[in-house]
N, C-alpha and C positions, 0 to 999 in steps of 0.2 A: 721936576713935579713940585708945583706949589701946593696943590691940594691932592695928598695921597688917597685914592680910593679907598672908602672903610667899607666895601661890601665884600662879605664872605666869598673867598675862593679857595680852589685847590691849586697848587702851584710845585712845580717838580724844581729840584735842586739837585747839583753835582759838583765834584771837586775840580780841580784842574787838570788831572790827565784822564777823568770822565770813568774810573774805577768803581767811584761811589754813587748813587743816584737815588736820590730821597724825594719822596711826594709827602707834602703837609697840608693839613686844613687851616688855613688861617681864618680866625672868626670874625678877624676886624679890618682885612684885607691887609694892604700895604702901610694905611693909617696908623697902625701898633708901632711901627718902625721906633727903634730908641738904641741908646749907647748907653755903656756902663762903665764907671771908672774903677771897676774891683779892680785887684791886683792883675789875674789874668785877661779882662777884657780891655784893661790899659794897655796892656803889651800887645794882643792881638789885633784891636783897633777897628773891627767891621761893626756896623749897625746890625741889627738884627730885628726881623719881625716877628710876631707872636703865633706859635702854633698850637695846638691840641696834642700833648703827649699820647694820647691814646688814637689819635689819629696822623703821625709821620708813620709812615712806611717805610723801609729800606728796599728799593726796588730791582737794586745791584748792589753786589759788591759789599755782602753783610760781614764775610768772612775779612774786607779789607779794611773794616773801620776798627780804629784805634780807640782807645776810652783813656780819660784822662780824669781824674779827682784827687781831691786833698781835702784836710780840713776834716768837716763836717760830713765829707763822700756823699753830700746831699747832692749837687752838682756834677752832673756827669756830660763830661765835654769831650763831642765825638770827632775824629779828623779821619782822612785818609791815609792809611800807614806809607803808601807810595808817592804822593805828593806831597803830604803833610798839612794839607789844606783843611782848615776848621769847618765842618760842613752844619752843625747844630748843636746846641747843648739842653740838657733837661734844666730846667732852672732852681736853686735851690730857694727864691722867696716864693715859687708855687710848684711843687715837682708835676703837677696837672698839664704845665704849660712848658713849653721848648720857644729857645731862640732858633730862628734858622737866619744864615748867614745871608745879608742881603745882596753880597757878591757871588754867591752862587746859585741864585736864584735866575731860571731859566728866562732869557728876554728882559731882563732889568739891567740898567745902567745906576750903579749905586752914585752917578754924579746927578742923577735925578734926585738924589736925597739929600741935597744939599744943608737942609736945617732940622738935622735928626736932634730929639731931645736927651740928655745926657739923666740918667738914672744915679742915685748914690749907691755905688754898689760899696765903696769904702766903711760905710756907717751904715751897713744891713742891719735889718732888723733882726733876723738870726743870730746876731752876734750879741744881743743885748742880753 
């Protein structure tokens, strides 16, 4: 996709094994896709689209969601306890937002996001 749609929409996403299924409202649609270079995102790799935290719902597998936090404990990174796939995270930069793993979104081919912009997570404003 060269021009990612910026139309607000609700999307479903799931982990590899299907144990965890979420639904999220994306206020900027798929156009909000970005990558971060903070220590965890650099290792994890996938891009994410922006969702509103208040409008992320776990439809299936809430008891199978693992949570990883560190440092300020503001960012909350969720993953499937069975297959280990990261599905979404609540952002440290704005806890009212979540990043949804684009690789988990139903019907999306991550190769369509060839030119995903990077955000500077190494020099995060919360660290100053």
